[in-house]
C-alpha positions in Angstrom: -164.0 52.6 87.0 -165.5 54.0 84.0 -164.5 50.9 82.1 -166.2 48.6 84.6 -169.5 50.6 84.3 -169.5 50.1 80.6 -169.2 46.3 80.9 -171.9 46.3 83.5 -174.3 48.3 81.3 -173.5 45.9 78.4 -174.3 42.8 80.5 -177.5 44.3 81.7 -178.6 45.1 78.2 -181.5 42.9 76.6 -180.1 43.6 73.2 -176.8 42.1 74.2 -178.3 38.9 75.3 -180.6 38.7 72.3 -177.5 38.9 70.0 -175.7 36.3 72.0 -178.7 33.9 71.9 -178.9 34.3 68.2 -175.2 33.5 67.8 -175.4 30.5 70.0 -178.4 29.1 68.0 -176.6 29.7 64.8 -173.6 27.8 66.1 -175.7 24.8 67.2 -177.5 24.7 63.8 -174.2 24.7 62.0 -173.1 21.8 64.2 -176.2 19.7 63.8 -176.3 20.3 60.1 -172.8 19.3 59.7 -173.4 16.1 61.8 -176.6 15.1 59.9 -174.9 15.5 56.6 -172.0 13.3 57.6 -171.8 9.7 56.2 -173.6 7.2 58.4 -173.6 3.4 58.1 -176.3 0.9 59.4 -176.9 -2.9 59.1 -180.5 -3.9 58.7 -181.4 -7.6 59.3 -184.5 -9.6 58.4 -185.5 -7.4 55.5 -188.5 -9.0 53.9 -188.1 -10.5 50.4 -191.0 -9.7 48.2 -191.7 -11.2 44.8 -193.3 -9.0 42.2 -194.7 -10.0 38.8 -196.1 -13.4 39.9 -199.5 -12.6 38.5 -197.9 -11.9 35.1 -195.9 -15.1 35.3 -199.0 -17.1 36.1 -201.5 -15.6 33.7 -199.2 -15.1 30.7 -196.9 -18.0 30.9 -198.6 -20.6 33.2 -195.6 -20.6 35.5 -195.3 -20.2 39.2 -192.5 -19.5 41.7 -191.8 -22.2 44.4 -189.2 -23.1 46.9 -187.9 -19.6 47.6 -184.7 -20.2 49.5 -184.8 -17.2 51.8 -187.6 -15.1 53.3 -185.4 -12.3 54.4 -182.0 -10.7 53.8 -179.5 -8.5 55.5 -178.3 -5.3 54.0 -175.8 -2.6 55.0 -176.9 1.1 53.9 -175.0 4.2 54.2 -175.9 7.9 53.9 -176.8 10.9 55.9 -177.5 10.2 59.5 -180.8 12.1 59.4 -182.0 9.5 56.7 -180.4 6.3 57.7 -180.8 6.4 61.5 -184.7 6.5 61.6 -185.0 3.7 59.2 -186.0 0.2 60.5 -185.8 -3.2 58.9 -189.5 -3.3 58.6 -189.4 -0.1 56.5 -187.3 -1.8 53.8 -188.4 -4.4 51.2 -186.1 -6.6 49.0 -188.0 -6.9 45.8 -187.4 -9.6 43.2 -189.0 -9.0 39.8 -190.0 -12.4 38.2 -192.3 -11.0 35.5 -189.7 -11.4 32.7 -188.9 -15.1 33.4 -190.1 -17.4 30.5 -189.2 -21.0 31.3 -189.5 -23.5 34.1 -186.0 -23.8 35.8 -184.0 -23.3 38.9 -183.3 -19.6 39.0 -181.2 -17.0 40.9 -181.9 -13.3 40.7 -180.6 -10.2 42.3 -183.0 -8.0 44.4 -183.5 -4.3 44.8 -184.0 -2.5 48.1 -187.1 -0.2 48.2 -187.5 2.4 50.8 -190.6 4.1 52.4 -192.3 6.9 50.5 -190.5 10.3 51.1 -187.0 8.8 51.6 -184.4 10.3 49.2 -182.9 7.2 47.6 -180.3 9.3 45.8 -178.6 10.0 49.1 -178.4 6.3 50.1 -175.9 3.6 49.1 -176.5 -0.1 49.6 -172.9 -1.2 50.5 -173.5 -4.9 51.1 -176.3 -7.5 50.6 -176.3 -10.9 52.3 -177.1 -13.0 50.3 -176.7 -11.1 47.1 -179.0 -13.5 45.1 -182.4 -15.1 45.8 -182.8 -18.7 44.6 -186.1 -20.4 43.6 -187.7 -22.7 41.3 -190.0 -21.7 38.4 -192.4 -24.5 37.8 -195.0 -25.2 35.2 -198.7 -25.0 36.5 -200.9 -28.0 36.0 -204.4 -29.0 37.1 -205.8 -32.2 38.8 -209.2 -33.4 40.0 -209.2 -35.2 43.2 -212.2 -36.9 45.0 -213.7 -35.4 48.2 -213.7 -38.0 51.0 -214.1 -37.7 54.7 -215.9 -38.7 57.8 -218.4 -37.7 60.4 -216.9 -37.1 63.9 -220.2 -37.3 65.9 -222.7 -40.2 66.4 -226.2 -41.1 65.4 -228.7 -40.9 68.2 -230.1 -44.3 69.5 -232.7 -45.7 67.1 -231.0 -44.1 64.1 -228.3 -45.1 61.6 -226.0 -43.1 59.4 -225.3 -43.8 55.8 -222.1 -42.9 54.1 -221.4 -39.1 54.0 -222.1 -37.2 50.8 -220.0 -34.4 49.5 -221.0 -31.6 47.0 -219.1 -31.2 44.9 -217.6 -34.7 44.8 -214.5 -33.5 43.0 -212.2 -30.6 43.6 -210.0 -29.1 40.9 -206.5 -28.1 42.1 -204.1 -25.9 40.1 -200.5 -25.8 41.1 -196.9 -26.9 40.4 -196.8 -30.4 38.9 -194.1 -31.6 41.3 -196.2 -30.7 44.3 -199.5 -31.8 42.8 -198.6 -35.3 41.8 -198.6 -36.6 45.4 -202.2 -35.3 46.3 -204.7 -38.2 46.3 -207.8 -36.6 47.8 -209.5 -33.7 49.5 -210.2 -34.8 53.1 -213.2 -33.5 55.1 -214.2 -34.0 58.7 -217.4 -32.5 60.2 -219.9 -32.7 63.1 -217.3 -33.2 65.8 -218.9 -34.5 69.1 -222.5 -34.1 67.6 -225.4 -36.4 68.2 -227.8 -36.3 65.4 -231.3 -37.8 64.8 -231.9 -36.3 61.4 -229.9 -35.7 58.2 -227.2 -33.2 58.9 -225.5 -30.8 56.4 -222.9 -28.1 56.8 -220.3 -26.2 54.7 -216.8 -27.1 55.7 -213.2 -26.7 54.5 -210.9 -29.5 53.6 -207.3 -30.6 53.8 -205.2 -32.4 51.2 -203.9 -36.0 51.7 -201.7 -38.4 49.8 -202.5 -42.0 49.2 -201.3 -43.0 52.7 -203.4 -40.4 54.5 -200.5 -38.0 55.3 -201.4 -34.3 55.1 -200.1 -32.4 52.0 -199.2 -28.8 52.0 -201.6 -26.4 50.2 -198.9 -23.8 49.4 -198.8 -22.7 45.8 -202.2 -24.3 45.1 -205.5 -22.6 44.0 -208.8 -24.5 44.2 -212.0 -24.6 42.3 -213.6 -23.8 45.6 -212.5 -23.5 49.2 -215.4 -25.3 50.9 -217.7 -28.3 50.3 -221.2 -29.1 51.5 -220.9 -32.2 53.7 -224.1 -34.2 54.3 -224.7 -37.1 56.6 -227.9 -39.0 55.7 -229.6 -40.2 58.9 -232.2 -43.0 58.8 -234.5 -44.3 61.5 -234.1 -48.0 62.5 -237.1 -50.2 63.4 -237.8 -53.8 63.9 -241.0 -54.6 61.9 -242.8 -57.9 62.5 -243.6 -60.3 59.6 -247.1 -61.8 59.6 -249.8 -63.3 57.3 -253.5 -62.7 57.2 -255.6 -65.7 58.1 -259.0 -66.7 56.8 -260.5 -68.9 59.6 -262.9 -71.7 59.0 -263.6 -75.4 59.3 -263.1 -75.3 63.1 -259.8 -73.3 62.9 -259.8 -70.1 64.8 -257.4 -67.8 66.7 -257.4 -70.1 69.7 -256.3 -73.2 68.0 -254.0 -71.9 65.2 -250.3 -71.4 65.7 -248.4 -69.3 63.2 -244.7 -69.2 63.0 -242.7 -66.8 60.7 -239.0 -67.2 60.2 -237.5 -64.7 60.6 -240.2 -63.2 62.8 -239.2 -59.5 62.0 -236.9 -57.4 59.7 -234.7 -54.7 60.9 -235.3 -51.8 58.5 -233.9 -48.3 58.0 -235.4 -45.5 56.2 -237.3 -42.3 56.5 -238.8 -42.0 59.9 -242.1 -40.8 58.5 -242.5 -44.1 56.6 -241.2 -46.3 59.4 -243.4 -44.7 62.1 -246.6 -45.9 60.4 -245.2 -49.4 59.6 -246.2 -51.8 62.4 -246.0 -55.1 60.4 -245.3 -56.5 57.0 -248.0 -58.8 55.6 -246.5 -61.5 53.6 -249.8 -62.9 52.2 -253.1 -64.4 53.0 -253.7 -68.1 54.1 -257.1 -69.7 53.9 -257.1 -72.3 56.8 -259.6 -74.4 55.0 -257.1 -75.2 52.3 -255.1 -77.8 54.4 -255.8 -80.3 57.1 -253.6 -79.4 60.1 -250.2 -78.0 59.0 -249.0 -75.6 56.3 -245.5 -74.5 55.3 -244.6 -72.0 52.5 -241.9 -69.6 51.6 -242.9 -66.0 50.9 -241.0 -63.2 49.3 -240.9 -60.1 51.6 -242.5 -57.0 49.9 -240.6 -53.8 50.8 -240.9 -50.1 49.8 -238.0 -49.2 47.6 -237.1 -46.3 49.9 -236.4 -48.7 52.8 -233.2 -50.6 53.4 -233.4 -54.1 54.8 -230.6 -54.4 57.4 -231.5 -58.0 58.1 -230.6 -58.9 54.5 -233.2 -61.7 53.9 -235.5 -61.4 51.0 -237.9 -64.3 51.9 -239.5 -65.7 55.0 -240.9 -69.2 55.9 -244.4 -69.4 57.2 -245.6 -72.4 59.2 -249.1 -72.8 60.4 -250.4 -75.6 62.7 -254.0 -76.1 63.6 -254.0 -78.0 66.9 -256.7 -80.0 68.8 -258.7 -80.8 65.6 -258.8 -83.9 63.4 -260.0 -84.7 59.9 -262.1 -87.5 58.6 -263.3 -88.4 55.1 -266.9 -88.9 54.2 -268.5 -90.1 51.0 -271.1 -87.6 50.2 -274.0 -88.4 48.0 -276.2 -85.3 48.8 -275.4 -83.2 45.9 -277.6 -80.2 44.6 -277.3 -76.9 42.8 -278.8 -73.4 43.1 -279.2 -70.3 40.8 -279.5 -72.3 37.5 -280.5 -70.3 34.4 -284.3 -70.2 33.8 -285.4 -73.0 31.6 -282.0 -74.7 31.5 -281.7 -78.4 32.2 -279.0 -79.5 34.7 -277.9 -83.1 35.2 -275.4 -83.9 37.9 -273.1 -86.7 36.8 -271.2 -87.1 40.0 -272.9 -89.7 42.2 -270.6 -89.2 45.3 -267.7 -87.2 46.4 -265.2 -88.0 49.1 -264.9 -84.9 51.4 -262.6 -84.3 54.4 -264.3 -82.7 57.4 -262.3 -81.1 60.2 -263.5 -80.8 63.8 -263.0 -82.2 67.2 -262.9 -85.9 67.6 -266.4 -85.8 69.3 -267.9 -83.8 66.5 -266.5 -86.1 63.8 -267.9 -89.2 65.5 -271.3 -87.6 65.5 -271.3 -86.6 61.8 -272.8 -88.9 59.2 -272.7 -88.6 55.5 -276.3 -87.6 55.3 -275.5 -84.5 57.4 -273.3 -83.3 54.6 -274.6 -81.6 51.4 -272.6 -80.4 48.4 -274.1 -77.3 46.8 -273.1 -76.1 43.3 -273.8 -72.4 42.7 -274.6 -71.9 38.9 -274.7 -68.1 39.0 -271.6 -68.0 36.7 -273.1 -70.6 34.3 -276.1 -68.7 33.0 -275.1 -69.0 29.4 -273.3 -72.4 29.8 -274.2 -75.3 27.5 -272.3 -78.5 27.9 -270.4 -80.6 30.5 -268.6 -78.7 33.2 -266.6 -79.3 36.4 -268.3 -77.0 38.8 -266.9 -76.0 42.3 -269.2 -76.9 45.2 -269.7 -75.6 48.8 -269.7 -78.1 51.5 -272.5 -77.7 54.1 -272.6 -79.7 57.3 -276.1 -79.5 58.7 -276.6 -79.4 62.5 -273.0 -78.8 63.4 -271.1 -75.7 64.2 -267.3 -75.1 64.2 -266.7 -77.9 61.7 -266.2 -77.7 57.9 -264.5 -79.1 54.9 -260.9 -78.7 54.2 -259.8 -78.5 50.6 -261.7 -77.6 47.3 -264.2 -79.9 45.7 -265.9 -80.0 42.4 -268.6 -82.1 40.7 -269.3 -83.0 37.1 -272.5 -81.6 35.7 -274.2 -81.4 32.2 -276.0 -78.1 31.4 -278.3 -77.8 28.6 -279.2 -74.3 27.7 -282.9 -73.5 27.3 -284.2 -73.4 23.8 -284.8 -69.9 22.6 
């Protein structure tokens, strides 16, 4: 009985249970420590391959690594469970040091496994690597200039036209492995997708690389003199501008009986809208309707501002003028006089008669007689003249309106300068 009471007092004692708890904790700690220190093996797949020393290879030896045969590897690592078990494939890196390579060649190198900071590498063993080597090319770097080309993917608004796109810069310098660079033909730019534009449009845009057949080239391993270009689409206004001539009416010819035909009748021009907006016609020249009887035809060159582009493509136009409803008749005129002679000079008219063509309606011409017509020589420009001259005369038809002479006429006159 006494013995049973002793055990009961022992089990009821707090000290007893404290000692038992301590012993249990110690046992668990010994077990866990023993388990964590035991050797543990784990396979890590898709461990990223990382090249180091590429900058040294490029800057010091003008070499670059291409065609890496694998991007990841599989490794088996053993060590204490407490270290190995928490590790993940993303925590590991398979590093290949290329900084000591000196020549362009196909190369195989081993890699080293690197762990996260704080991991004790001395306690870990890499038991297997798959593959054991990483293969790649070491290529010589070279440079090449390629032209920038491309197209606008929108449309000009109605009444406007687009010229060829412009690119700044017009050339891109590419640095990369010679084997890859040799196929690159151009830098290709597209811009303005689905846009409708009525003024010159510019934007900064990237580019792709193309070979001579227009297939896209990879940009891997390349560096560029710049990554974007300024693409500009010049937009010009379009306008049909009539062609015309200025007319000097006379001798019965007026706007009601004169027909002017210009071929072509207009030019299609493109250019700055500020210039075209104020251009309502192009005047080819001036025609004096008193210089011909009833019809006139002449070829005129078309004057254009250098800033405008002629979409019609013609550089000259034919002008035909017809005076309708009028006739011409010749008269032998003997009434010849002069005005504005120099004071004291002696003027003698040698021409006794001049045949003059008068234009008018049939009724008017029948009513005109030679004595109605006078030739007048104006001597204003002959104040200092002395000798024989052919002097232009003006034809005056007295008593008749809407008639007149066609053509130019002169008379012969002798001028004797006044004695000083």
